[in-house]
C-alpha positions, 0 to 999 in steps of 0.5 A: 899249889900254883896261882895260875894267874901269875903262873901265866903273868910270869911266863910273858915276862920271858919275852921281855927277856928275850926282847932286851937280849941284844945277842936273841936276832928271833924274828919276831922281835921285828914286831916288838920294835916296829910297834916301840919305835915311836916310843924309843924301844926298849926305853919303854922298858927301863922307864918308871910307867904304872900299868894305868897309863899303859894304854896311853902308849896307844899300843895296836898290838894286844899281845905286848900291850898286855906284857908292858902291863905285866911288867910295869906292875912289878917295875912301877916306883912312886917313893925313893927314887933319886931326882937327878937320875930319874928318867924323864920319859915313860914316868907316870911321876913326870906328868905334861896335861895330866899324862907321861910324855915321850920326845923321840927328838930329846931323846935320840939327842941324848937327852934321858935322864933330869941331871942332863938338862941340868947345870952344875951348880943342880939348876935348870939351864936356860933355854937358848943352853939347851937348845945351844947344847943339843940342837933339837929343834923346839920353842920355848913353850915345850921347854917350859913345860917340861921344866915346870913338870921337872920342878912339880915333880921335885918336890914329891922327890927325896934326893937320896939315891936308891935302886930299888927302880933297878930290882925287877931290872935285874931279874932279866939276867937270871938264868930261871926268869919264869921262876923269879918273877913268878915269886915276885907276883905271889910275894906282892900278893901272900902275907906271912902269917903273925905267931898266934895263926902260926900256933894255932896251925900247930896245935891242930897238929 
């Protein structure tokens, strides 16, 4: 028996696959670009945003919001993350004033992962070094807030490399992406019967 709600969610994952496909030149993508441009475009789909934080994006398109919420339900991870390669933007684990954040000017200058703000000794570069390296117009307070948020995240983060956050991103390359995502959604909802349940069922037969 198909889980209708999960099946509906998996169908909408195909829109993400189409949006991230550079060879897909469909006109509908311009609508997604319009709403996501100020958030870094497809950066939203490679981030670590949890579903509860999606409304903070303040997207006025309900369909796109719904798609991102479904995606975040599958893609969000809060453990076994590599500190140095963690993406800073739209990350629910890295917060300023209790919300994820995104600085477009920083992103456009090449600041994406935590490692981009570290020196050779793996310590955070100074404010002056940061502005000189990336040529970004900002202020010390803004930079201090970001560094403080990253330091707070480091206390909760393991430095062991783990690729679990890319699990569902890789599924987008599947030929039948709807089927794969449906299986993943069902996997989160279902549970394997314990041995006693299996034996009881066989006795009934």
